[in-house]
C-alpha positions, 0 to 999 in steps of 0.5 A, a space after each residue: 147916013 143921016 140920023 135924027 139928030 140932023 133931021 127937022 123934028 117936026 118933019 121926021 115926026 109927021 113922016 113917022 106918024 104916017 108910017 105908024 098908021 100902017 103898024 099901030 091902031 089907035 084905040 076906040 077911046 082915044 076919040 074922047 080922051 083929053 091928053 092931060 089934066 090941063 087940057 079942057 077938050 080932046 085934040 081936034 086933029 084925028 091922027 093925034 094918036 099917031 103924032 104922039 106915038 112918033 113923038 114918043 118913039 123919038 124921045 125914046 131913041 133920043 133919052 135912052 132908057 126912059 120911063 113913063 113919069 119922065 115921059 108924063 113930065 115932057 107932055 105936061 102943060 099949064 092949066 088955066 085956073 081963072 083968076 088963081 095962078 097957072 100951075 103945071 100939070 103932068 100929061 096923061 099916063 095911060 096914053 103914054 103906057 098904051 103907046 109904049 105897049 103898042 111900040 114894044 109890040 111891034 118891036 121898036 122899043 124894049 124894056 131895059 136897064 142901063 146903070 141905075 136907069 131903067 125904062 124903055 130903050 129903042 131897038 135896032 129896028 126902031 132905030 133903022 125906022 127912025 134913020 130911014 125917015 130922017 133922009 
């Protein structure tokens, strides 16, 4: 059986985003919000919420217990500050927290601790969801 390790990442995220549209709903404020301090404008794509949710789900699958701060670093970006050198800023924590809560409500991820690491881990339901899409 194929797992997400053998699948093409871009195709997997697109398939998962399409499937997540039926399970979660983007909040009303997602039309107007930027994805981080480093961005100048909100995303152009209307389905960006579901793409980000699929990407977060994949990242939780791969990284084990992972928290909001590490995901903020993963979705960081470099801000164009004019003639001053660029600087890296982390992504939006509100977006990541809301997506994690939505994925928890449909029981794809859960809060867990593994040794000294604590955060969200994928459940068997979430694992089978991604593995089915990776075929």
